[in-house]
Structure formats: structure tokens, C-alpha cells
N, C-alpha and C positions, 0 to 999 in steps of 0.2 A: 466590555466590547461589544462594538457592533456586528449585525450580523449579515453580509451582503448577500443577497439569493444569488449573486451570478460565483462571488465563491464557495457558495452550498452547492450549485451546479458539476463546478468544476470538481470540488469535492468528490463526487459521488461518482463524476467518469470517470476520476484517478482513482477512488478506492477499483472501481468495480473491477474495474481494467489488472488494477494488481492484485487482487482474488483469480483473475482469471477467470472473470468470466462475461457473459456476451447479456444482454437488452432480456436474450430470450432463457437465460438462465435466473435471472435474476425476480422476472415477471412467473417464475414459477417456484422460485423462493419466498416467496412475497405472496404471492394471490394477487400479484397487482397485474393489470393489464400491461402488454409491452409500451402503450400508445402512452400510456400517463408514464413510466417510466423517460421514452423518449420527452414528451415536455416536459418534466422536472431539469433532463438533462440540456436539452437543448433553448429553452425556454430562460431558463435563469428564473425560473419557477421552484417555490417553494411546497413543498408537497406538507399537506396539513401532518402536522404533531404527531398520530396516529400513523401514516406513513411513514414518514422518517424516523419512527420506532421500529416499525417490520424491519426499513432498509438494516438499519444498522444490525439489526436484531442474524439479518441473514449475513451479510459482509461482515460480521461476528467485530463491531467497529463499537463505543461508545456514540453516541447521538451525537455530541458537540466537535468531532470528528469532522462527521458528517456539515454542521454549519459552520465549522470554518467556530469553534468558539473556542479548539485547544490552542491553549498556551505552548508556543514551539521551546524548548528548551535544549538547543547544542541535541539535535538527534537526526540521524542521517537519511536524508531528504528521500524519498522509500519511491521517489517518480525516478530514482537513481537506476532503481531494479528494472530489468523484462519481465515477463511473465515465465519465461523461460529460463532465469534464474530463482523465483520465489520456486517455483516448482519442488529446484531442485535444493533447496534451501529444508522446502519441508521433505521431502526423501533424507537427509542426514538426521532428522528430527527420531529417527527409528535408529538407529547406530544407537551400536550403547557408548560409552564416555571412552572408552580405550581407540576403536574405530572412530568414531567425531575429534579425538585426540589427535590422530595420523593424516585426515584431510585437514585439518586447520594448519599442519605438518607442512603439509604436499602446497597447500596457498602462500604456503609464508615466502617457503626456496622460491617457486614459483616468482612472485609480488619480491622480491630479494633480486631479481635480472636487473642488470644493465639498465636495460632497454627501461622497465615499470622505474623507478627509484623514484623519477622529480617527481612522479605521479605519486608514490607510497608518500612519500614524503609532506607532497600534500595535501593528500589526504590525513595524513599522522598528526596534521599543524589544525587544523579542522576538526577535528575528532580525538576525544583524551582515549586513546588504542594499553 
């Protein structure tokens, strides 16, 4: 699979935002200057491999996710989640199994309302729930 520098830049921006990080935050986590991070994101320029490694560790993702070489196999598009939703999902991780189950049931009951049924059918047909 060929690696596209524009894809790399887009992935870097997407993943950073998905993690709820600003350029300043990523700079502090990696030790890479804000100016260089902006350059990697805006100018479709590949960071050197050692910088990609620092960035991937700070973002807690595989290098292949930043480079865009990871094959997608029926995965949910994480671009569909806003930062607030991701933060709420992270909070759910601290809940015990019973409380998480209650949250899942609540979401299911809301999603089964008549106004959401068409959207739910579309999601269910795209993913194997």
C-alpha cells in the first residue's frame, strides 16, 4: 500500500482531535515544537520516523494509523464521534459491569424510539451489532 503524505497529515489532525488534544498539548507530550506539528498537519509533510514514533506514543495509536497504512475492516468511523462523546465513553470505563449494562440499556431504549428507528437500522446494517 502506498503511503500518501496528505493522508498522513489528515490522520494526524483527526487522531489528535479525537483524543481531545490541542497542538499545544501534543507539543508538550512529544517535545516536538508547536511549529513543527503545525507543519506536519498543514503542509502534508511527513515527520521523520523518530517523530512519528513520538507522536504515535503520545496519541496512543499505532504508527500505521498515522501513516494511513492500516487496513480498515468494517470498523466504525471514529470521525463520527465528537470530543465530548469520546470523553463520556472514557468515563464509562470506570463503571462496574452492572452500571455499564444499565447505561447500554438506557441507550438502547432511547435509540429504539420511533424517531431514531431508521437511523438505527442503517447503523445496524453497516456494522454487526
